[in-house]
PDB file of N, CA, C, O and CB in Angstrom:
ATOM      1  N   UNK A   1     103.496 147.782  88.819  1.00  0.00           N
ATOM      2  CA  UNK A   1     103.381 146.369  88.539  1.00  0.00           C
ATOM      3  C   UNK A   1     104.662 145.627  88.936  1.00  0.00           C
ATOM      4  O   UNK A   1     104.607 144.516  89.462  1.00  0.00           O
ATOM      5  CB  UNK A   1     103.071 146.150  87.062  1.00  0.00           C
ATOM      6  N   UNK A   2     105.808 146.252  88.680  1.00  0.00           N
ATOM      7  CA  UNK A   2     107.077 145.619  88.995  1.00  0.00           C
ATOM      8  C   UNK A   2     107.236 145.431  90.511  1.00  0.00           C
ATOM      9  O   UNK A   2     107.728 144.399  90.967  1.00  0.00           O
ATOM     10  CB  UNK A   2     108.237 146.453  88.435  1.00  0.00           C
ATOM     11  N   UNK A   3     106.812 146.443  91.284  1.00  0.00           N
ATOM     12  CA  UNK A   3     106.908 146.336  92.741  1.00  0.00           C
ATOM     13  C   UNK A   3     105.983 145.245  93.280  1.00  0.00           C
ATOM     14  O   UNK A   3     106.327 144.556  94.241  1.00  0.00           O
ATOM     15  CB  UNK A   3     106.571 147.680  93.397  1.00  0.00           C
ATOM     16  N   UNK A   4     104.817 145.089  92.668  1.00  0.00           N
ATOM     17  CA  UNK A   4     103.886 144.065  93.105  1.00  0.00           C
ATOM     18  C   UNK A   4     104.477 142.675  92.858  1.00  0.00           C
ATOM     19  O   UNK A   4     104.354 141.792  93.707  1.00  0.00           O
ATOM     20  CB  UNK A   4     102.535 144.217  92.381  1.00  0.00           C
ATOM     21  N   UNK A   5     105.107 142.479  91.724  1.00  0.00           N
ATOM     22  CA  UNK A   5     105.744 141.200  91.425  1.00  0.00           C
ATOM     23  C   UNK A   5     106.870 140.906  92.410  1.00  0.00           C
ATOM     24  O   UNK A   5     107.055 139.763  92.828  1.00  0.00           O
ATOM     25  CB  UNK A   5     106.283 141.194  89.993  1.00  0.00           C
ATOM     26  N   UNK A   6     107.618 141.938  92.778  1.00  0.00           N
ATOM     27  CA  UNK A   6     108.696 141.751  93.739  1.00  0.00           C
ATOM     28  C   UNK A   6     108.141 141.349  95.104  1.00  0.00           C
ATOM     29  O   UNK A   6     108.722 140.508  95.789  1.00  0.00           O
ATOM     30  CB  UNK A   6     109.532 143.029  93.859  1.00  0.00           C
ATOM     31  N   UNK A   7     107.032 141.943  95.493  1.00  0.00           N
ATOM     32  CA  UNK A   7     106.425 141.602  96.777  1.00  0.00           C
ATOM     33  C   UNK A   7     105.876 140.182  96.768  1.00  0.00           C
ATOM     34  O   UNK A   7     105.986 139.465  97.763  1.00  0.00           O
ATOM     35  CB  UNK A   7     105.313 142.591  97.117  1.00  0.00           C
ATOM     36  N   UNK A   8     105.286 139.775  95.653  1.00  0.00           N
ATOM     37  CA  UNK A   8     104.740 138.426  95.576  1.00  0.00           C
ATOM     38  C   UNK A   8     105.846 137.373  95.561  1.00  0.00           C
ATOM     39  O   UNK A   8     105.649 136.263  96.055  1.00  0.00           O
ATOM     40  CB  UNK A   8     103.867 138.283  94.337  1.00  0.00           C
ATOM     41  N   UNK A   9     106.978 137.703  95.011  1.00  0.00           N
ATOM     42  CA  UNK A   9     108.102 136.768  94.954  1.00  0.00           C
ATOM     43  C   UNK A   9     108.913 136.760  96.238  1.00  0.00           C
ATOM     44  O   UNK A   9     109.739 135.870  96.440  1.00  0.00           O
ATOM     45  CB  UNK A   9     109.001 137.109  93.791  1.00  0.00           C
ATOM     46  N   UNK A  10     108.692 137.735  97.107  1.00  0.00           N
ATOM     47  CA  UNK A  10     109.446 137.828  98.350  1.00  0.00           C
ATOM     48  C   UNK A  10     109.107 136.641  99.248  1.00  0.00           C
ATOM     49  O   UNK A  10     107.945 136.255  99.370  1.00  0.00           O
ATOM     50  CB  UNK A  10     109.149 139.163  99.073  1.00  0.00           C
ATOM     51  N   UNK A  11     110.129 136.071  99.871  1.00  0.00           N
ATOM     52  CA  UNK A  11     109.932 134.934 100.776  1.00  0.00           C
ATOM     53  C   UNK A  11     109.950 135.372 102.228  1.00  0.00           C
ATOM     54  O   UNK A  11     109.972 134.540 103.135  1.00  0.00           O
ATOM     55  CB  UNK A  11     111.004 133.875 100.544  1.00  0.00           C
ATOM     56  N   UNK A  12     109.942 136.660 102.445  1.00  0.00           N
ATOM     57  CA  UNK A  12     109.965 137.193 103.802  1.00  0.00           C
ATOM     58  C   UNK A  12     108.674 136.822 104.525  1.00  0.00           C
ATOM     59  O   UNK A  12     107.579 137.060 104.015  1.00  0.00           O
ATOM     60  CB  UNK A  12     110.158 138.728 103.786  1.00  0.00           C
ATOM     61  N   UNK A  13     108.806 136.247 105.694  1.00  0.00           N
ATOM     62  CA  UNK A  13     107.641 135.835 106.470  1.00  0.00           C
ATOM     63  C   UNK A  13     107.116 134.465 106.109  1.00  0.00           C
ATOM     64  O   UNK A  13     106.145 133.999 106.706  1.00  0.00           O
ATOM     65  CB  UNK A  13     106.556 136.825 106.302  1.00  0.00           C
ATOM     66  N   UNK A  14     107.735 133.810 105.145  1.00  0.00           N
ATOM     67  CA  UNK A  14     107.251 132.504 104.707  1.00  0.00           C
ATOM     68  C   UNK A  14     107.426 131.456 105.807  1.00  0.00           C
ATOM     69  O   UNK A  14     106.549 130.614 106.002  1.00  0.00           O
ATOM     70  CB  UNK A  14     107.986 132.063 103.435  1.00  0.00           C
ATOM     71  N   UNK A  15     108.532 131.500 106.515  1.00  0.00           N
ATOM     72  CA  UNK A  15     108.774 130.530 107.582  1.00  0.00           C
ATOM     73  C   UNK A  15     107.725 130.637 108.679  1.00  0.00           C
ATOM     74  O   UNK A  15     107.258 129.626 109.204  1.00  0.00           O
ATOM     75  CB  UNK A  15     110.165 130.726 108.173  1.00  0.00           C
ATOM     76  N   UNK A  16     107.362 131.857 109.019  1.00  0.00           N
ATOM     77  CA  UNK A  16     106.358 132.062 110.061  1.00  0.00           C
ATOM     78  C   UNK A  16     105.028 131.444 109.658  1.00  0.00           C
ATOM     79  O   UNK A  16     104.375 130.787 110.469  1.00  0.00           O
ATOM     80  CB  UNK A  16     106.179 133.556 110.350  1.00  0.00           C
ATOM     81  N   UNK A  17     104.628 131.650 108.423  1.00  0.00           N
ATOM     82  CA  UNK A  17     103.367 131.091 107.937  1.00  0.00           C
ATOM     83  C   UNK A  17     103.432 129.569 107.936  1.00  0.00           C
ATOM     84  O   UNK A  17     102.462 128.909 108.309  1.00  0.00           O
ATOM     85  CB  UNK A  17     103.046 131.615 106.523  1.00  0.00           C
ATOM     86  N   UNK A  18     104.556 129.011 107.523  1.00  0.00           N
ATOM     87  CA  UNK A  18     104.690 127.553 107.500  1.00  0.00           C
ATOM     88  C   UNK A  18     104.611 126.982 108.913  1.00  0.00           C
ATOM     89  O   UNK A  18     103.953 125.966 109.132  1.00  0.00           O
ATOM     90  CB  UNK A  18     106.018 127.144 106.834  1.00  0.00           C
ATOM     91  N   UNK A  19     105.275 127.626 109.874  1.00  0.00           N
ATOM     92  CA  UNK A  19     105.215 127.143 111.248  1.00  0.00           C
ATOM     93  C   UNK A  19     103.803 127.256 111.817  1.00  0.00           C
ATOM     94  O   UNK A  19     103.359 126.366 112.543  1.00  0.00           O
ATOM     95  CB  UNK A  19     106.194 127.919 112.122  1.00  0.00           C
ATOM     96  N   UNK A  20     103.110 128.314 111.503  1.00  0.00           N
ATOM     97  CA  UNK A  20     101.729 128.458 111.976  1.00  0.00           C
ATOM     98  C   UNK A  20     100.822 127.390 111.370  1.00  0.00           C
ATOM     99  O   UNK A  20      99.946 126.861 112.054  1.00  0.00           O
ATOM    100  CB  UNK A  20     101.192 129.854 111.637  1.00  0.00           C
ATOM    101  N   UNK A  21     101.024 127.077 110.110  1.00  0.00           N
ATOM    102  CA  UNK A  21     100.234 126.010 109.482  1.00  0.00           C
ATOM    103  C   UNK A  21     100.530 124.653 110.116  1.00  0.00           C
ATOM    104  O   UNK A  21      99.615 123.866 110.359  1.00  0.00           O
ATOM    105  CB  UNK A  21     100.517 125.954 107.974  1.00  0.00           C
ATOM    106  N   UNK A  22     101.799 124.382 110.383  1.00  0.00           N
ATOM    107  CA  UNK A  22     102.151 123.117 111.038  1.00  0.00           C
ATOM    108  C   UNK A  22     101.560 123.045 112.441  1.00  0.00           C
ATOM    109  O   UNK A  22     101.061 121.999 112.856  1.00  0.00           O
ATOM    110  CB  UNK A  22     103.677 122.950 111.103  1.00  0.00           C
ATOM    111  N   UNK A  23     101.615 124.154 113.166  1.00  0.00           N
ATOM    112  CA  UNK A  23     101.046 124.194 114.506  1.00  0.00           C
ATOM    113  C   UNK A  23      99.539 123.952 114.462  1.00  0.00           C
ATOM    114  O   UNK A  23      98.995 123.243 115.309  1.00  0.00           O
ATOM    115  CB  UNK A  23     101.350 125.539 115.174  1.00  0.00           C
ATOM    116  N   UNK A  24      98.876 124.534 113.485  1.00  0.00           N
ATOM    117  CA  UNK A  24      97.435 124.339 113.327  1.00  0.00           C
ATOM    118  C   UNK A  24      97.108 122.875 113.069  1.00  0.00           C
ATOM    119  O   UNK A  24      96.149 122.342 113.628  1.00  0.00           O
ATOM    120  CB  UNK A  24      96.900 125.206 112.186  1.00  0.00           C
ATOM    121  N   UNK A  25      97.892 122.231 112.233  1.00  0.00           N
ATOM    122  CA  UNK A  25      97.657 120.817 111.932  1.00  0.00           C
ATOM    123  C   UNK A  25      97.881 119.965 113.179  1.00  0.00           C
ATOM    124  O   UNK A  25      97.087 119.069 113.466  1.00  0.00           O
ATOM    125  CB  UNK A  25      98.579 120.343 110.784  1.00  0.00           C
ATOM    126  N   UNK A  26      98.945 120.232 113.917  1.00  0.00           N
ATOM    127  CA  UNK A  26      99.239 119.455 115.125  1.00  0.00           C
ATOM    128  C   UNK A  26      98.136 119.629 116.157  1.00  0.00           C
ATOM    129  O   UNK A  26      97.691 118.652 116.759  1.00  0.00           O
ATOM    130  CB  UNK A  26     100.591 119.873 115.723  1.00  0.00           C
ATOM    131  N   UNK A  27      97.695 120.854 116.364  1.00  0.00           N
ATOM    132  CA  UNK A  27      96.619 121.103 117.332  1.00  0.00           C
ATOM    133  C   UNK A  27      95.335 120.407 116.875  1.00  0.00           C
ATOM    134  O   UNK A  27      94.611 119.845 117.696  1.00  0.00           O
ATOM    135  CB  UNK A  27      96.375 122.630 117.507  1.00  0.00           C
ATOM    136  N   UNK A  28      95.054 120.442 115.588  1.00  0.00           N
ATOM    137  CA  UNK A  28      93.868 119.764 115.066  1.00  0.00           C
ATOM    138  C   UNK A  28      93.916 118.263 115.292  1.00  0.00           C
ATOM    139  O   UNK A  28      92.906 117.659 115.654  1.00  0.00           O
ATOM    140  CB  UNK A  28      93.714 120.049 113.591  1.00  0.00           C
ATOM    141  N   UNK A  29      95.072 117.658 115.082  1.00  0.00           N
ATOM    142  CA  UNK A  29      95.211 116.212 115.288  1.00  0.00           C
ATOM    143  C   UNK A  29      95.055 115.866 116.767  1.00  0.00           C
ATOM    144  O   UNK A  29      94.409 114.876 117.111  1.00  0.00           O
ATOM    145  CB  UNK A  29      96.579 115.716 114.765  1.00  0.00           C
ATOM    146  N   UNK A  30      95.642 116.677 117.635  1.00  0.00           N
ATOM    147  CA  UNK A  30      95.526 116.423 119.080  1.00  0.00           C
ATOM    148  C   UNK A  30      94.074 116.555 119.529  1.00  0.00           C
ATOM    149  O   UNK A  30      93.587 115.736 120.308  1.00  0.00           O
ATOM    150  CB  UNK A  30      96.424 117.398 119.881  1.00  0.00           C
ATOM    151  N   UNK A  31      93.389 117.576 119.045  1.00  0.00           N
ATOM    152  CA  UNK A  31      91.977 117.740 119.412  1.00  0.00           C
ATOM    153  C   UNK A  31      91.120 116.595 118.887  1.00  0.00           C
ATOM    154  O   UNK A  31      90.247 116.096 119.597  1.00  0.00           O
ATOM    155  CB  UNK A  31      91.444 119.065 118.880  1.00  0.00           C
ATOM    156  N   UNK A  32      91.361 116.184 117.666  1.00  0.00           N
ATOM    157  CA  UNK A  32      90.593 115.066 117.093  1.00  0.00           C
ATOM    158  C   UNK A  32      90.843 113.786 117.880  1.00  0.00           C
ATOM    159  O   UNK A  32      89.911 113.025 118.140  1.00  0.00           O
ATOM    160  CB  UNK A  32      90.962 114.854 115.605  1.00  0.00           C
ATOM    161  N   UNK A  33      92.087 113.544 118.259  1.00  0.00           N
ATOM    162  CA  UNK A  33      92.402 112.355 119.055  1.00  0.00           C
ATOM    163  C   UNK A  33      91.756 112.441 120.432  1.00  0.00           C
ATOM    164  O   UNK A  33      91.275 111.437 120.958  1.00  0.00           O
ATOM    165  CB  UNK A  33      93.924 112.185 119.195  1.00  0.00           C
ATOM    166  N   UNK A  34      91.744 113.621 121.011  1.00  0.00           N
ATOM    167  CA  UNK A  34      91.111 113.803 122.313  1.00  0.00           C
ATOM    168  C   UNK A  34      89.624 113.520 122.280  1.00  0.00           C
ATOM    169  O   UNK A  34      89.089 112.860 123.171  1.00  0.00           O
ATOM    170  CB  UNK A  34      91.345 115.199 122.808  1.00  0.00           C
ATOM    171  N   UNK A  35      88.954 114.024 121.246  1.00  0.00           N
ATOM    172  CA  UNK A  35      87.524 113.756 121.126  1.00  0.00           C
ATOM    173  C   UNK A  35      87.246 112.285 120.838  1.00  0.00           C
ATOM    174  O   UNK A  35      86.254 111.733 121.314  1.00  0.00           O
ATOM    175  CB  UNK A  35      86.920 114.620 120.031  1.00  0.00           C
ATOM    176  N   UNK A  36      88.112 111.657 120.066  1.00  0.00           N
ATOM    177  CA  UNK A  36      87.915 110.239 119.746  1.00  0.00           C
ATOM    178  C   UNK A  36      88.124 109.361 120.979  1.00  0.00           C
ATOM    179  O   UNK A  36      87.431 108.357 121.142  1.00  0.00           O
ATOM    180  CB  UNK A  36      88.872 109.807 118.625  1.00  0.00           C
ATOM    181  N   UNK A  37      89.063 109.723 121.841  1.00  0.00           N
ATOM    182  CA  UNK A  37      89.362 108.915 123.022  1.00  0.00           C
ATOM    183  C   UNK A  37      88.521 109.278 124.236  1.00  0.00           C
ATOM    184  O   UNK A  37      88.557 108.582 125.251  1.00  0.00           O
ATOM    185  CB  UNK A  37      90.808 109.048 123.368  1.00  0.00           C
ATOM    186  N   UNK A  38      87.774 110.353 124.138  1.00  0.00           N
ATOM    187  CA  UNK A  38      87.023 110.850 125.293  1.00  0.00           C
ATOM    188  C   UNK A  38      86.060 109.806 125.850  1.00  0.00           C
ATOM    189  O   UNK A  38      85.925 109.686 127.067  1.00  0.00           O
ATOM    190  CB  UNK A  38      86.252 112.100 124.911  1.00  0.00           C
ATOM    191  N   UNK A  39      85.408 109.069 125.006  1.00  0.00           N
ATOM    192  CA  UNK A  39      84.429 108.101 125.501  1.00  0.00           C
ATOM    193  C   UNK A  39      85.079 106.855 126.093  1.00  0.00           C
ATOM    194  O   UNK A  39      84.422 106.111 126.822  1.00  0.00           O
ATOM    195  CB  UNK A  39      83.495 107.700 124.384  1.00  0.00           C
ATOM    196  N   UNK A  40      86.356 106.612 125.796  1.00  0.00           N
ATOM    197  CA  UNK A  40      87.041 105.440 126.328  1.00  0.00           C
ATOM    198  C   UNK A  40      87.822 105.728 127.606  1.00  0.00           C
ATOM    199  O   UNK A  40      88.254 104.796 128.284  1.00  0.00           O
ATOM    200  CB  UNK A  40      87.970 104.886 125.291  1.00  0.00           C
ATOM    201  N   UNK A  41      88.007 106.987 127.942  1.00  0.00           N
ATOM    202  CA  UNK A  41      88.862 107.345 129.069  1.00  0.00           C
ATOM    203  C   UNK A  41      88.390 106.807 130.420  1.00  0.00           C
ATOM    204  O   UNK A  41      89.215 106.242 131.138  1.00  0.00           O
ATOM    205  CB  UNK A  41      88.968 108.824 129.148  1.00  0.00           C
ATOM    206  N   UNK A  42      87.134 106.941 130.813  1.00  0.00           N
ATOM    207  CA  UNK A  42      86.750 106.446 132.146  1.00  0.00           C
ATOM    208  C   UNK A  42      87.038 104.957 132.322  1.00  0.00           C
ATOM    209  O   UNK A  42      87.578 104.554 133.353  1.00  0.00           O
ATOM    210  CB  UNK A  42      85.272 106.706 132.391  1.00  0.00           C
ATOM    211  N   UNK A  43      86.694 104.150 131.352  1.00  0.00           N
ATOM    212  CA  UNK A  43      86.937 102.711 131.481  1.00  0.00           C
ATOM    213  C   UNK A  43      88.409 102.387 131.333  1.00  0.00           C
ATOM    214  O   UNK A  43      88.887 101.406 131.903  1.00  0.00           O
ATOM    215  CB  UNK A  43      86.131 101.938 130.445  1.00  0.00           C
ATOM    216  N   UNK A  44      89.130 103.191 130.582  1.00  0.00           N
ATOM    217  CA  UNK A  44      90.556 102.950 130.399  1.00  0.00           C
ATOM    218  C   UNK A  44      91.301 103.090 131.718  1.00  0.00           C
ATOM    219  O   UNK A  44      92.144 102.255 132.045  1.00  0.00           O
ATOM    220  CB  UNK A  44      91.134 103.914 129.362  1.00  0.00           C
ATOM    221  N   UNK A  45      90.997 104.139 132.480  1.00  0.00           N
ATOM    222  CA  UNK A  45      91.668 104.333 133.751  1.00  0.00           C
ATOM    223  C   UNK A  45      91.299 103.236 134.749  1.00  0.00           C
ATOM    224  O   UNK A  45      92.150 102.802 135.525  1.00  0.00           O
ATOM    225  CB  UNK A  45      91.325 105.701 134.322  1.00  0.00           C
ATOM    226  N   UNK A  46      90.063 102.787 134.743  1.00  0.00           N
ATOM    227  CA  UNK A  46      89.654 101.693 135.616  1.00  0.00           C
ATOM    228  C   UNK A  46      90.373 100.397 135.232  1.00  0.00           C
ATOM    229  O   UNK A  46      90.774  99.622 136.100  1.00  0.00           O
ATOM    230  CB  UNK A  46      88.130 101.498 135.551  1.00  0.00           C
ATOM    231  N   UNK A  47      90.529 100.175 133.954  1.00  0.00           N
ATOM    232  CA  UNK A  47      91.214  98.995 133.466  1.00  0.00           C
ATOM    233  C   UNK A  47      92.695  99.013 133.868  1.00  0.00           C
ATOM    234  O   UNK A  47      93.242  97.993 134.289  1.00  0.00           O
ATOM    235  CB  UNK A  47      91.073  98.895 131.946  1.00  0.00           C
ATOM    236  N   UNK A  48      93.326 100.163 133.737  1.00  0.00           N
ATOM    237  CA  UNK A  48      94.731 100.299 134.128  1.00  0.00           C
ATOM    238  C   UNK A  48      94.888 100.083 135.629  1.00  0.00           C
ATOM    239  O   UNK A  48      95.824  99.420 136.075  1.00  0.00           O
ATOM    240  CB  UNK A  48      95.277 101.686 133.727  1.00  0.00           C
ATOM    241  N   UNK A  49      93.963 100.648 136.402  1.00  0.00           N
ATOM    242  CA  UNK A  49      94.022 100.480 137.852  1.00  0.00           C
ATOM    243  C   UNK A  49      93.867  99.002 138.221  1.00  0.00           C
ATOM    244  O   UNK A  49      94.570  98.506 139.102  1.00  0.00           O
ATOM    245  CB  UNK A  49      92.927 101.327 138.541  1.00  0.00           C
ATOM    246  N   UNK A  50      92.967  98.313 137.564  1.00  0.00           N
ATOM    247  CA  UNK A  50      92.781  96.883 137.823  1.00  0.00           C
ATOM    248  C   UNK A  50      94.015  96.071 137.477  1.00  0.00           C
ATOM    249  O   UNK A  50      94.389  95.157 138.212  1.00  0.00           O
ATOM    250  CB  UNK A  50      91.598  96.360 137.039  1.00  0.00           C
ATOM    251  N   UNK A  51      94.651  96.406 136.353  1.00  0.00           N
ATOM    252  CA  UNK A  51      95.877  95.697 135.955  1.00  0.00           C
ATOM    253  C   UNK A  51      96.997  95.917 136.976  1.00  0.00           C
ATOM    254  O   UNK A  51      97.715  94.980 137.325  1.00  0.00           O
ATOM    255  CB  UNK A  51      96.339  96.165 134.558  1.00  0.00           C
ATOM    256  N   UNK A  52      97.142  97.145 137.448  1.00  0.00           N
ATOM    257  CA  UNK A  52      98.187  97.447 138.430  1.00  0.00           C
ATOM    258  C   UNK A  52      97.903  96.732 139.747  1.00  0.00           C
ATOM    259  O   UNK A  52      98.810  96.168 140.359  1.00  0.00           O
ATOM    260  CB  UNK A  52      98.293  98.970 138.662  1.00  0.00           C
ATOM    261  N   UNK A  53      96.652  96.756 140.178  1.00  0.00           N
ATOM    262  CA  UNK A  53      96.291  96.074 141.427  1.00  0.00           C
ATOM    263  C   UNK A  53      96.517  94.573 141.316  1.00  0.00           C
ATOM    264  O   UNK A  53      97.014  93.948 142.253  1.00  0.00           O
ATOM    265  CB  UNK A  53      94.828  96.356 141.791  1.00  0.00           C
ATOM    266  N   UNK A  54      96.156  93.992 140.180  1.00  0.00           N
ATOM    267  CA  UNK A  54      96.364  92.561 139.963  1.00  0.00           C
ATOM    268  C   UNK A  54      97.830  92.200 139.953  1.00  0.00           C
ATOM    269  O   UNK A  54      98.226  91.185 140.525  1.00  0.00           O
ATOM    270  CB  UNK A  54      95.727  92.128 138.667  1.00  0.00           C
ATOM    271  N   UNK A  55      98.636  93.015 139.313  1.00  0.00           N
ATOM    272  CA  UNK A  55     100.070  92.751 139.252  1.00  0.00           C
ATOM    273  C   UNK A  55     100.703  92.914 140.628  1.00  0.00           C
ATOM    274  O   UNK A  55     101.605  92.158 140.989  1.00  0.00           O
ATOM    275  CB  UNK A  55     100.748  93.685 138.240  1.00  0.00           C
ATOM    276  N   UNK A  56     100.238  93.897 141.399  1.00  0.00           N
ATOM    277  CA  UNK A  56     100.802  94.124 142.729  1.00  0.00           C
ATOM    278  C   UNK A  56     100.423  92.992 143.679  1.00  0.00           C
ATOM    279  O   UNK A  56     101.227  92.603 144.526  1.00  0.00           O
ATOM    280  CB  UNK A  56     100.326  95.471 143.293  1.00  0.00           C
ATOM    281  N   UNK A  57      99.219  92.464 143.551  1.00  0.00           N
ATOM    282  CA  UNK A  57      98.805  91.390 144.465  1.00  0.00           C
ATOM    283  C   UNK A  57      99.500  90.081 144.127  1.00  0.00           C
ATOM    284  O   UNK A  57      99.779  89.297 145.034  1.00  0.00           O
ATOM    285  CB  UNK A  57      97.286  91.199 144.417  1.00  0.00           C
ATOM    286  N   UNK A  58      99.788  89.817 142.874  1.00  0.00           N
ATOM    287  CA  UNK A  58     100.467  88.567 142.522  1.00  0.00           C
ATOM    288  C   UNK A  58     101.965  88.640 142.774  1.00  0.00           C
ATOM    289  O   UNK A  58     102.598  87.608 142.998  1.00  0.00           O
ATOM    290  CB  UNK A  58     100.212  88.224 141.065  1.00  0.00           C
ATOM    291  N   UNK A  59     102.543  89.828 142.744  1.00  0.00           N
ATOM    292  CA  UNK A  59     103.990  89.923 142.960  1.00  0.00           C
ATOM    293  C   UNK A  59     104.342  89.824 144.443  1.00  0.00           C
ATOM    294  O   UNK A  59     105.491  89.548 144.786  1.00  0.00           O
ATOM    295  CB  UNK A  59     104.527  91.235 142.383  1.00  0.00           C
ATOM    296  N   UNK A  60     103.385  90.043 145.305  1.00  0.00           N
ATOM    297  CA  UNK A  60     103.649  89.974 146.736  1.00  0.00           C
ATOM    298  C   UNK A  60     103.609  88.554 147.256  1.00  0.00           C
ATOM    299  O   UNK A  60     103.918  88.340 148.428  1.00  0.00           O
ATOM    300  CB  UNK A  60     102.658  90.814 147.487  1.00  0.00           C
ATOM    301  N   UNK A  61     103.250  87.588 146.461  1.00  0.00           N
ATOM    302  CA  UNK A  61     103.137  86.204 146.930  1.00  0.00           C
ATOM    303  C   UNK A  61     104.424  85.447 146.772  1.00  0.00           C
ATOM    304  O   UNK A  61     104.493  84.268 147.120  1.00  0.00           O
ATOM    305  CB  UNK A  61     102.041  85.486 146.194  1.00  0.00           C
TER     306      UNK A  61
END
């Protein structure tokens, strides 16, 4: 029983688990953002291209 308590109180490997949990959260947020933005991406790139073309044509005058 005493050895089991010592093992449960041990902090060895705790940093690794914390980093893995943080990595999991970050990957989850990135994936959620990717899925949320997926439907806006085609029009977003067209909109950016139009803005750049408009700015380039007006700056040449």
